[in-house]
KOLROTOR-753552 format. One record per atom (N, C-alpha, C): atom name; y, x, z; residue in one letter. Coordinates in steps of 0.05 Angstrom, whole numbers, plus 5000, padded with zeros to 4 digits. Last residue first. Example, Ala and Ser with C-alpha at 12.3 -4.5 7.8 and 13.67 -1.06 7.14 Angstrom:
KOLROTOR-753552
MITI   a     y     x     z  r
MITI   N  4955  5257  5142  S
MITI  CA  4979  5273  5143  S
MITI   C  5001  5258  5157  S
MITI   N  4886  5264  5156  A
MITI  CA  4910  5246  5156  A
MITI   C  4934  5264  5156  A
***
This chain:
KOLROTOR-753552
MITI   a     y     x     z  r
MITI   N  5170  4956  5162  X
MITI  CA  5198  4965  5166  X
MITI   C  5214  4944  5181  X
MITI   N  5120  4933  5155  X
MITI  CA  5125  4950  5178  X
MITI   C  5153  4957  5183  X
MITI   N  5125  4928  5086  X
MITI  CA  5108  4922  5109  X
MITI   C  5114  4942  5131  X
MITI   N  5154  4899  5029  X
MITI  CA  5156  4918  5051  X
MITI   C  5139  4909  5074  X
MITI   N  5146  4895  4960  X
MITI  CA  5140  4883  4986  X
MITI   C  5140  4904  5007  X
MITI   N  5179  4886  4901  X
MITI  CA  5173  4905  4922  X
MITI   C  5169  4889  4947  X
MITI   N  5157  4868  4835  X
MITI  CA  5171  4862  4860  X
MITI   C  5163  4883  4880  X
MITI   N  5128  4894  4797  X
MITI  CA  5153  4881  4788  X
MITI   C  5170  4873  4812  X
MITI   N  5104  4929  4837  X
MITI  CA  5101  4932  4808  X
MITI   C  5126  4920  4796  X
MITI   N  5094  4956  4903  X
MITI  CA  5107  4940  4882  X
MITI   C  5098  4946  4854  X
MITI   N  5099  4966  4972  X
MITI  CA  5084  4967  4947  X
MITI   C  5098  4950  4927  X
MITI   N  5110  5006  5030  X
MITI  CA  5119  4985  5011  X
MITI   C  5102  4988  4986  X
MITI   N  5095  5019  5099  X
MITI  CA  5092  5023  5071  X
MITI   C  5105  5001  5055  X
MITI   N  5083  5054  5160  X
MITI  CA  5098  5034  5145  X
MITI   C  5094  5040  5115  X
MITI   N  5045  5092  5172  X
MITI  CA  5050  5070  5191  X
MITI   C  5064  5047  5177  X
MITI   N  5000  5143  5150  X
MITI  CA  5020  5122  5144  X
MITI   C  5021  5100  5166  X
MITI   N  4989  5202  5153  X
MITI  CA  4984  5182  5174  X
MITI   C  5004  5159  5170  X
MITI   N  5000  5230  5106  X
MITI  CA  4978  5239  5123  X
MITI   C  4970  5218  5144  X
MITI   N  5046  5206  5085  X
MITI  CA  5020  5205  5069  X
MITI   C  4996  5213  5086  X
MITI   N  5090  5166  5114  X
MITI  CA  5077  5192  5119  X
MITI   C  5049  5191  5106  X
MITI   N  5110  5120  5093  X
MITI  CA  5128  5136  5108  X
MITI   C  5116  5164  5113  X
MITI   N  5092  5106  5024  X
MITI  CA  5087  5105  5053  X
MITI   C  5107  5124  5067  X
MITI   N  5086  5066  4966  X
MITI  CA  5100  5087  4980  X
MITI   C  5095  5084  5010  X
MITI   N  5051  5049  4908  X
MITI  CA  5052  5047  4938  X
MITI   C  5067  5071  4948  X
MITI   N  5046  5007  4853  X
MITI  CA  5057  5032  4863  X
MITI   C  5059  5028  4893  X
MITI   N  4994  4976  4814  X
MITI  CA  5014  4977  4835  X
MITI   C  5024  5005  4840  X
MITI   N  4950  4932  4782  X
MITI  CA  4967  4955  4780  X
MITI   C  4989  4954  4800  X
MITI   N  4890  4910  4804  X
MITI  CA  4918  4903  4805  X
MITI   C  4935  4928  4803  X
MITI   N  4841  4934  4803  X
MITI  CA  4845  4910  4788  X
MITI   C  4873  4900  4787  X
MITI   N  4827  4976  4835  X
MITI  CA  4839  4983  4809  X
MITI   C  4843  4958  4792  X
MITI   N  4810  4970  4886  X
MITI  CA  4790  4968  4865  X
MITI   C  4801  4975  4838  X
MITI   N  4860  4972  4911  X
MITI  CA  4840  4993  4916  X
MITI   C  4819  4994  4895  X
MITI   N  4881  4923  4892  X
MITI  CA  4894  4949  4886  X
MITI   C  4874  4972  4889  X
MITI   N  4847  4885  4915  X
MITI  CA  4849  4887  4886  X
MITI   C  4862  4914  4877  X
MITI   N  4857  4895  4969  X
MITI  CA  4830  4898  4958  X
MITI   C  4831  4902  4928  X
MITI   N  4911  4881  4972  X
MITI  CA  4903  4908  4978  X
MITI   C  4875  4913  4966  X
MITI   N  4906  4826  4961  X
MITI  CA  4923  4843  4944  X
MITI   C  4915  4872  4947  X
MITI   N  4877  4805  5003  X
MITI  CA  4865  4806  4976  X
MITI   C  4880  4824  4957  X
MITI   N  4910  4803  5047  X
MITI  CA  4891  4826  5045  X
MITI   C  4878  4828  5017  X
MITI   N  4960  4775  5062  X
MITI  CA  4952  4780  5034  X
MITI   C  4932  4803  5032  X
MITI   N  4981  4770  5111  X
MITI  CA  4969  4746  5100  X
MITI   C  4959  4750  5072  X
MITI   N  4965  4827  5153  X
MITI  CA  4980  4813  5132  X
MITI   C  4966  4788  5124  X
MITI   N  4936  4858  5186  X
MITI  CA  4952  4836  5198  X
MITI   C  4967  4819  5178  X
MITI   N  4914  4894  5149  X
MITI  CA  4896  4876  5164  X
MITI   C  4912  4853  5177  X
MITI   N  4944  4932  5125  X
MITI  CA  4944  4905  5112  X
MITI   C  4928  4885  5129  X
MITI   N  4934  4979  5149  X
MITI  CA  4960  4968  5153  X
MITI   C  4962  4939  5142  X
MITI   N  4884  4993  5129  X
MITI  CA  4886  4983  5157  X
MITI   C  4913  4971  5163  X
MITI   N  4898  5011  5076  X
MITI  CA  4881  4987  5081  X
MITI   C  4885  4976  5109  X
MITI   N  4923  5058  5065  X
MITI  CA  4939  5036  5076  X
MITI   C  4923  5011  5081  X
MITI   N  4884  5091  5043  X
MITI  CA  4898  5100  5067  X
MITI   C  4914  5078  5080  X
MITI   N  4870  5072  4993  X
MITI  CA  4852  5066  5016  X
MITI   C  4866  5072  5043  X
MITI   N  4903  5097  4957  X
MITI  CA  4910  5070  4967  X
MITI   C  4894  5062  4991  X
MITI   N  4891  5143  4932  X
MITI  CA  4899  5145  4960  X
MITI   C  4905  5118  4972  X
MITI   N  4883  5136  4879  X
MITI  CA  4859  5143  4894  X
MITI   C  4865  5147  4924  X
MITI   N  4935  5126  4861  X
MITI  CA  4917  5103  4864  X
MITI   C  4892  5111  4880  X
MITI   N  4981  5162  4903  X
MITI  CA  4966  5159  4878  X
MITI   C  4945  5137  4882  X
MITI   N  5039  5145  4939  X
MITI  CA  5011  5150  4938  X
MITI   C  5001  5147  4909  X
MITI   N  5100  5175  4953  X
MITI  CA  5086  5156  4936  X
MITI   C  5057  5164  4934  X
MITI   N  5134  5180  5015  X
MITI  CA  5115  5191  4997  X
MITI   C  5103  5170  4979  X
MITI   N  5194  5191  5047  X
MITI  CA  5177  5171  5035  X
MITI   C  5160  5185  5014  X
MITI   N  5210  5219  5110  X
MITI  CA  5207  5222  5082  X
MITI   C  5189  5201  5071  X
***
């Protein structure tokens, strides 16, 4: 099942961004400086996620 995270839950995917070339995007999202929508495979223990506003970026799939 795919779960959409609320902005106060974005911290849950920070560790998934460590291997990415765009960690600044996650930092800006967590700080609330970049509007975004985040979906994860499991809200309790996310492994894969996608994020987007105008574009969708997939990570882990």
